[in-house]
N, C-alpha and C positions, 0 to 999 in steps of 0.2 A: 673940616668940612662934615657935616652932619648927614652922611650918607651910609645908608644900612649896608654892612658888609655881606658879600655874597656866601651862601653856605657852600660847603665842599660836595657839590654836584655839578655836573657838567652840563652846559647848555647847548642847544643846536644839534645838529646833525653829527652822528659819528659813522653813518654810512649813507652814501649817496646812491647812484644806480647799482643794481645788482652786480656782484662781482663777477668777472669772466675768469675762467679757469686759471689763466696765467696769475691774475691778481689773487686769487684763493691760494695757490702755491707759494707765492711770495709771503702771504700772512702766515702760512702754515709751515714753510720749510725755511726762508729766509730771514723773517723776523725774529725768531728764537735765536739765532745766531748772533744778532746784533743787538738785541734787547739789552738795556743797562741792566746789570745783576743788582737787585735790590739787596742782597746780603752783603755787598761790597761798598754801600754808600757812606760808610763810616771813614772810608779812604777810597775816594772815587778814582783816584791814579790808578789802584789796583784792577779796576773794572775795564781797561783797555788792554790791548794785546801787548802793549809796551808802555812804559813810563813817559807819560806826556810832559813836555816843557810848561804848559798851561792847560787849563781847562775851560772850556767856553760853552755857553748854553744858548740855544735858541728856542724860544716858546712860540709854538704854533708855527711850524715850517711852511705849511700850506703845500705848494707843491713840489719843495725840496731843492728848488733851483739855488736859492741863497745858501742852504746848509752846504750842499755839495761843492759850490764855487768856493766857499770859505774852507772848508776841509782840504780841497785841492790846493788853495793858495797857501795855506798853513799847514805843512806835512808834519811838523812836530807838535801841533796844538791836539789835545784830545777834545772832541767835539761832541757834544750831547744834543741831538736834535730831538725835539718834543713835539708829538702831534698825536692827536685822538682820532681824526678823521681817517677812515679806513683807506678812501680812496687816495687821500694825500700820502698816506704810509707807502701804498703801492707805487704811487708815483716816484718817490724817492728809490725805494727798494728796485725798481725796474730798471733803474739807471746804475745800479751796482753790480747786478748780475745778468748774465744772458738768459734768454729763454730756454728752458728745459735744463737750466745748471742751477735751479734755485736752491737746491740742497747740497751742491758739491761745488760750486765756484766760490774761489776765495773771497773774503769780505775784509774791509779796511780794518786795520789795527787799531786806528784812532778815531774812529766813527761810531758812535753808539746812539741807539734809539730809545727814547722813553714814550710810551704809548699810553700814559695814564695822564691824570691832570698834573700840570707843571707844578702847582702849589704843594702837591705831596711832596714831589722831589725836593723843592726849596726847603721844606720844613726838614727833610731828613738828612740834607747834605751838612757837613760840618760848617761851622761859622768860617768865613773869610775863605771859602774853597773855590770859588770861581774867579776867573781874571777878566772874563768879559761876558757879556749878555746881549742877546738881540731879541726885539719884539718888532717884526716888519709886518705892517699893513694887518694889525689884528682886526676881528669882527668888532666894528664900531658899537653895535647894539644902540642904534640912535635915539631910540625912545627914552625919554627921561625915567620912566619906571623900570627900564631895564639897566639903568647907569651901574647897578651892584654886580653887573654880570661883566663889566670891563675890566681887563687885566690891569691896565693902569687905574688904580683905585686907591685911596687912603689906606685900606685895610692890607694892601699887598706892599706898599712900598717899604715898610719896615722888614717885611719876609725877604724881598729882593735884596735889600741892604745888608741884611743878616749873612746873606751867602757870598756877596762880593767883597773882594779883598779891598783895602784902602787903595784909592787912586784907580780901581777898576771902573771900566767904561760900560755903561748901558745904552745901546743905541735903540731908537724907538723911530719908526716911519708910519705915517698915516696919510691918506688922501682925503679922509672923511671930515667935512668942516666941523662937525659936532664934536668927534672924537678930537680933533686938533684942539679946539678950545678946552676940551675937557683935560687933555694933557696939560696945557698951559695952566689951568687952574689948579689941578692936583698937585703938579710939580712945584707950582709958585707957593704952595702952601707948606710944603716940607722942608726939612732942615738936614736930610742925610745925603743930598747930592748937591754937587754943585751944577747949576742950569746955565744955559745960554741960549739966545734965540735960535730957532731952527733954521737949518739951510733950505733954501727952496729949489736948489739942483742937487741931486743926488752926489755925495762927496766922493773922492776918490777912495777906494778901498770898500765900497759898499756894493756888492754884485746886486745885478737888477732881479726882479721877480716878475712873474706873470701877472701879479695884482698892480703892480706899478705900471707897466705896459698897459694894461685895461684902463687904469685911471687916466694915464696922459692921453690915450685914444679918445676918451669920452670929455677930455678937456678939464679934467679935476687937477688940481694943483698940489702934489704931495709935499709934505714937510718932513724934515729929517733932523732928529734930535740928538745930541750927544750929551749924556749925564755922566758925572763923575762922581764916583763914591768918596764922600769925606773921610 
């Protein structure tokens, strides 16, 4: 596909409404205790409080519902939750520590947060270091001139494939018709992942998100893909 690659810059908002005092404490006091240590990316298992059985990555976790549910359902998995939007970061962090204990409450051993561009992380990780990856209801950037901003992009497929182990699963979900067609086109033109038609109902083991609920309420049809690294 002759589509211009996106430069290494972030698009869209990184902050929504002004932060409340609790949110600012979460970013100042809790986030540093959960942030993935960039000096340990050559051996990411060392970045967790104990050695994980597998390492999973979620790109753009939004409100954090999916990340937290996966972390709780798989207590031996090292889960990297990636998000740059401050309000989304606060949403997840607020579920992890009580109010007024942002600096002192225990934090999970096997949950780490990456609050920079996920592409930087994917480049820094060793080859074949991830066992699973998630992209749940990403920003569709529906205008054609913004196609380069979509995470599912010809320029990113090799980057994702590099970090995933052979046989690793990449789950993608979207409710936007433009993005759905785009995923089909992009993934149909590559040879690094085995593909299959998407499910039209959320498969077992896929925790719900607020974005899915919003889509269903509005009458939009989400699609759920499972791609397998060859």
